[in-house]
BALOBA-1460 file (C-alpha; in Angstrom, 3 decimals):
// residues 50
<rec num="1" residu="m" x="-19.528" y="-27.351" z="-9.641"/>
<rec num="2" residu="s" x="-19.202" y="-24.497" z="-12.089"/>
<rec num="3" residu="d" x="-15.967" y="-22.782" z="-13.051"/>
<rec num="4" residu="l" x="-17.067" y="-19.679" z="-11.145"/>
<rec num="5" residu="d" x="-17.366" y="-21.669" z="-7.891"/>
<rec num="6" residu="a" x="-13.900" y="-23.089" z="-8.412"/>
<rec num="7" residu="v" x="-12.452" y="-19.602" z="-8.836"/>
<rec num="8" residu="r" x="-14.170" y="-18.335" z="-5.695"/>
<rec num="9" residu="r" x="-12.774" y="-21.167" z="-3.574"/>
<rec num="10" residu="e" x="-9.130" y="-20.669" z="-4.533"/>
<rec num="11" residu="e" x="-6.841" y="-19.494" z="-1.779"/>
<rec num="12" residu="p" x="-5.066" y="-16.181" z="-2.317"/>
<rec num="13" residu="s" x="-1.578" y="-16.565" z="-3.668"/>
<rec num="14" residu="v" x="1.348" y="-16.097" z="-1.310"/>
<rec num="15" residu="s" x="4.586" y="-14.524" z="-2.413"/>
<rec num="16" residu="p" x="7.191" y="-17.168" z="-3.259"/>
<rec num="17" residu="g" x="9.777" y="-15.757" z="-0.865"/>
<rec num="18" residu="g" x="7.416" y="-16.132" z="2.056"/>
<rec num="19" residu="g" x="7.969" y="-12.511" z="3.053"/>
<rec num="20" residu="t" x="5.270" y="-9.946" z="3.506"/>
<rec num="21" residu="w" x="4.617" y="-7.248" z="0.950"/>
<rec num="22" residu="i" x="2.619" y="-4.029" z="1.030"/>
<rec num="23" residu="n" x="0.108" y="-3.370" z="-1.700"/>
<rec num="24" residu="e" x="0.307" y="-0.058" z="-3.503"/>
<rec num="25" residu="d" x="-2.653" y="1.482" z="-1.650"/>
<rec num="26" residu="w" x="-0.936" y="1.074" z="1.725"/>
<rec num="27" residu="a" x="2.387" y="2.244" z="0.278"/>
<rec num="28" residu="a" x="0.732" y="5.441" z="-0.987"/>
<rec num="29" residu="t" x="-0.985" y="5.989" z="2.364"/>
<rec num="30" residu="i" x="2.258" y="5.588" z="4.294"/>
<rec num="31" residu="l" x="4.139" y="7.864" z="1.897"/>
<rec num="32" residu="g" x="1.434" y="10.521" z="2.185"/>
<rec num="33" residu="l" x="1.562" y="10.420" z="5.977"/>
<rec num="34" residu="v" x="5.354" y="10.683" z="5.951"/>
<rec num="35" residu="l" x="5.187" y="13.715" z="3.656"/>
<rec num="36" residu="l" x="2.530" y="15.307" z="5.861"/>
<rec num="37" residu="l" x="4.701" y="14.734" z="8.921"/>
<rec num="38" residu="l" x="7.696" y="16.303" z="7.171"/>
<rec num="39" residu="v" x="5.663" y="19.396" z="6.263"/>
<rec num="40" residu="i" x="4.231" y="19.741" z="9.762"/>
<rec num="41" residu="t" x="7.665" y="19.463" z="11.374"/>
<rec num="42" residu="g" x="9.118" y="22.025" z="8.960"/>
<rec num="43" residu="v" x="11.580" y="19.751" z="7.186"/>
<rec num="44" residu="i" x="9.804" y="20.517" z="3.887"/>
<rec num="45" residu="p" x="9.027" y="24.242" z="3.586"/>
<rec num="46" residu="v" x="5.378" y="25.189" z="3.105"/>
<rec num="47" residu="g" x="6.256" y="27.015" z="-0.123"/>
<rec num="48" residu="l" x="7.068" y="23.694" z="-1.814"/>
<rec num="49" residu="v" x="3.621" y="22.271" z="-1.076"/>
<rec num="50" residu="p" x="1.015" y="23.252" z="-3.668"/>
């Protein structure tokens, strides 16, 4: 078995605390949707959005 096969078969690491975590792509998506919702509802004025 080559080293490359060994790397492919490793299980993904789990956070030591056992809790779940959000990767930065999902965090950015959620933040963007929250900001969009705030603009649509009028909490953030349209003039502040470029």
